[in-house]
C-alpha beads as a LAMMPS data file, in Angstrom:
LAMMPS data file: protein, C-alpha beads

150 atoms
149 bonds

1 atom types
1 bond types

-500.0 500.0 xlo xhi
-500.0 500.0 ylo yhi
-500.0 500.0 zlo zhi

Masses

1 110.0

Atoms # bond

1 1 1 -294.433 152.287 133.872
2 1 1 -292.338 150.292 136.191
3 1 1 -293.539 146.685 134.362
4 1 1 -291.840 148.685 131.553
5 1 1 -288.561 149.660 133.049
6 1 1 -288.515 145.749 134.313
7 1 1 -288.406 144.393 131.055
8 1 1 -285.558 146.272 129.731
9 1 1 -283.214 146.406 132.718
10 1 1 -281.839 142.563 131.924
11 1 1 -280.835 143.939 128.517
12 1 1 -279.167 147.024 130.017
13 1 1 -277.725 144.914 131.766
14 1 1 -276.316 142.286 129.386
15 1 1 -275.177 145.752 127.481
16 1 1 -272.919 146.564 130.359
17 1 1 -271.220 143.453 130.407
18 1 1 -270.292 143.324 127.649
19 1 1 -268.955 146.918 127.809
20 1 1 -266.727 146.293 130.268
21 1 1 -265.251 142.923 129.003
22 1 1 -264.775 144.714 126.226
23 1 1 -262.962 147.800 127.931
24 1 1 -260.833 144.819 129.725
25 1 1 -259.610 143.029 126.960
26 1 1 -257.512 146.617 125.713
27 1 1 -254.074 147.474 126.764
28 1 1 -253.385 150.441 128.200
29 1 1 -250.824 151.535 125.355
30 1 1 -253.606 150.541 123.128
31 1 1 -255.727 152.961 123.818
32 1 1 -253.533 155.699 125.803
33 1 1 -250.240 157.803 123.579
34 1 1 -247.228 156.876 125.643
35 1 1 -244.888 159.988 126.378
36 1 1 -242.022 160.735 125.642
37 1 1 -238.517 162.470 125.801
38 1 1 -238.651 165.731 123.582
39 1 1 -237.089 164.851 120.931
40 1 1 -235.596 168.084 120.307
41 1 1 -234.376 168.088 123.770
42 1 1 -232.804 164.708 125.196
43 1 1 -230.882 165.249 128.189
44 1 1 -231.781 168.726 129.878
45 1 1 -230.194 170.847 132.944
46 1 1 -232.933 172.573 134.954
47 1 1 -232.101 174.964 137.696
48 1 1 -235.506 175.462 140.330
49 1 1 -236.432 175.306 143.367
50 1 1 -238.513 171.704 144.791
51 1 1 -241.799 172.410 146.044
52 1 1 -244.768 170.760 147.290
53 1 1 -247.283 171.242 143.683
54 1 1 -250.056 170.904 145.723
55 1 1 -249.268 173.539 147.996
56 1 1 -247.596 175.709 144.726
57 1 1 -250.959 175.456 142.679
58 1 1 -253.035 176.043 145.506
59 1 1 -251.501 179.139 146.975
60 1 1 -248.374 179.253 145.437
61 1 1 -246.454 178.457 148.757
62 1 1 -242.796 177.627 148.081
63 1 1 -239.700 178.148 150.048
64 1 1 -237.573 177.457 152.919
65 1 1 -240.381 178.347 155.217
66 1 1 -242.677 175.632 153.234
67 1 1 -239.805 172.748 154.227
68 1 1 -242.139 171.021 157.099
69 1 1 -245.108 171.012 155.525
70 1 1 -243.580 169.506 152.161
71 1 1 -241.939 167.172 154.045
72 1 1 -245.160 165.915 156.063
73 1 1 -246.891 165.907 152.405
74 1 1 -244.565 164.356 150.633
75 1 1 -244.384 161.608 153.496
76 1 1 -248.051 161.374 153.170
77 1 1 -247.474 160.467 149.411
78 1 1 -247.271 163.622 148.029
79 1 1 -245.174 163.389 144.202
80 1 1 -242.729 166.926 144.562
81 1 1 -241.785 169.270 141.388
82 1 1 -239.423 171.410 140.489
83 1 1 -240.351 174.861 140.074
84 1 1 -238.264 176.181 137.099
85 1 1 -236.036 179.693 136.913
86 1 1 -237.301 182.070 134.941
87 1 1 -239.717 179.986 133.164
88 1 1 -241.961 179.729 135.818
89 1 1 -242.914 175.722 134.565
90 1 1 -243.424 173.666 136.942
91 1 1 -242.182 169.890 136.620
92 1 1 -243.845 166.831 138.096
93 1 1 -240.896 163.948 139.115
94 1 1 -241.504 161.069 137.203
95 1 1 -239.742 157.433 138.164
96 1 1 -237.815 155.988 135.553
97 1 1 -239.424 152.268 136.673
98 1 1 -242.744 151.724 138.141
99 1 1 -242.813 151.211 141.777
100 1 1 -239.520 153.486 142.390
101 1 1 -240.174 156.540 144.293
102 1 1 -240.141 160.080 141.996
103 1 1 -238.950 162.067 144.958
104 1 1 -235.616 159.851 146.176
105 1 1 -232.879 162.271 144.403
106 1 1 -235.288 165.466 145.884
107 1 1 -235.780 164.483 148.866
108 1 1 -233.113 166.090 150.830
109 1 1 -233.342 169.488 148.807
110 1 1 -236.889 170.158 149.670
111 1 1 -237.786 174.024 148.868
112 1 1 -233.859 174.576 148.403
113 1 1 -232.712 175.837 144.513
114 1 1 -231.311 172.871 142.916
115 1 1 -229.564 171.815 139.466
116 1 1 -231.411 168.724 138.024
117 1 1 -230.042 166.425 135.142
118 1 1 -232.404 164.538 133.307
119 1 1 -235.255 163.966 131.121
120 1 1 -238.121 166.001 130.112
121 1 1 -241.719 164.412 129.521
122 1 1 -244.559 166.459 127.926
123 1 1 -248.195 165.435 127.262
124 1 1 -251.299 167.689 126.827
125 1 1 -249.980 170.721 128.907
126 1 1 -248.535 168.643 131.677
127 1 1 -244.984 168.763 132.324
128 1 1 -242.978 165.871 133.859
129 1 1 -238.886 165.580 134.801
130 1 1 -237.378 162.378 135.258
131 1 1 -234.217 163.419 137.361
132 1 1 -230.639 161.536 136.979
133 1 1 -229.021 163.802 139.125
134 1 1 -230.233 166.331 140.935
135 1 1 -227.480 168.848 143.162
136 1 1 -228.164 171.900 145.331
137 1 1 -227.187 175.069 144.298
138 1 1 -224.100 176.673 145.749
139 1 1 -224.190 180.337 146.446
140 1 1 -221.577 182.194 145.572
141 1 1 -219.701 183.662 148.320
142 1 1 -218.827 187.343 147.684
143 1 1 -214.757 187.784 147.716
144 1 1 -213.174 190.182 149.992
145 1 1 -212.001 192.444 148.448
146 1 1 -215.606 192.933 146.881
147 1 1 -216.607 193.075 150.413
148 1 1 -214.110 195.242 151.574
149 1 1 -214.692 197.641 148.862
150 1 1 -218.486 197.700 149.868

Bonds

1 1 1 2
2 1 2 3
3 1 3 4
4 1 4 5
5 1 5 6
6 1 6 7
7 1 7 8
8 1 8 9
9 1 9 10
10 1 10 11
11 1 11 12
12 1 12 13
13 1 13 14
14 1 14 15
15 1 15 16
16 1 16 17
17 1 17 18
18 1 18 19
19 1 19 20
20 1 20 21
21 1 21 22
22 1 22 23
23 1 23 24
24 1 24 25
25 1 25 26
26 1 26 27
27 1 27 28
28 1 28 29
29 1 29 30
30 1 30 31
31 1 31 32
32 1 32 33
33 1 33 34
34 1 34 35
35 1 35 36
36 1 36 37
37 1 37 38
38 1 38 39
39 1 39 40
40 1 40 41
41 1 41 42
42 1 42 43
43 1 43 44
44 1 44 45
45 1 45 46
46 1 46 47
47 1 47 48
48 1 48 49
49 1 49 50
50 1 50 51
51 1 51 52
52 1 52 53
53 1 53 54
54 1 54 55
55 1 55 56
56 1 56 57
57 1 57 58
58 1 58 59
59 1 59 60
60 1 60 61
61 1 61 62
62 1 62 63
63 1 63 64
64 1 64 65
65 1 65 66
66 1 66 67
67 1 67 68
68 1 68 69
69 1 69 70
70 1 70 71
71 1 71 72
72 1 72 73
73 1 73 74
74 1 74 75
75 1 75 76
76 1 76 77
77 1 77 78
78 1 78 79
79 1 79 80
80 1 80 81
81 1 81 82
82 1 82 83
83 1 83 84
84 1 84 85
85 1 85 86
86 1 86 87
87 1 87 88
88 1 88 89
89 1 89 90
90 1 90 91
91 1 91 92
92 1 92 93
93 1 93 94
94 1 94 95
95 1 95 96
96 1 96 97
97 1 97 98
98 1 98 99
99 1 99 100
100 1 100 101
101 1 101 102
102 1 102 103
103 1 103 104
104 1 104 105
105 1 105 106
106 1 106 107
107 1 107 108
108 1 108 109
109 1 109 110
110 1 110 111
111 1 111 112
112 1 112 113
113 1 113 114
114 1 114 115
115 1 115 116
116 1 116 117
117 1 117 118
118 1 118 119
119 1 119 120
120 1 120 121
121 1 121 122
122 1 122 123
123 1 123 124
124 1 124 125
125 1 125 126
126 1 126 127
127 1 127 128
128 1 128 129
129 1 129 130
130 1 130 131
131 1 131 132
132 1 132 133
133 1 133 134
134 1 134 135
135 1 135 136
136 1 136 137
137 1 137 138
138 1 138 139
139 1 139 140
140 1 140 141
141 1 141 142
142 1 142 143
143 1 143 144
144 1 144 145
145 1 145 146
146 1 146 147
147 1 147 148
148 1 148 149
149 1 149 150
């Protein structure tokens, strides 16, 4: 039996090499569909919290208490995400060009509420957001008259 396996091994090796050569001639755009912005949406404004998606997905961790851990994760290579108010949708931040930092505009606002403007992408149940701008949400300060009445 061992002898018959040795006889067919060169055949399988040749098949594997031919398969790899055929695959290497394909381009990603020939095989994988390219994600495009949701056509009906165009540019959108999202309001939500900038979070570490790994911590949020694994155990729901978010909020100001997570700030130091989020910076540690991002500095280690984690991409940030935006957790949208109201819907709970989680959008991974995307860079516009290969090699750009997708976290650049949101880095200073980890675990804070922001208003972000940009393009939404969705593919296979995953949501992405290519931000054109990210600004902190400024909490409304109650007027003096309202504070006095209470």
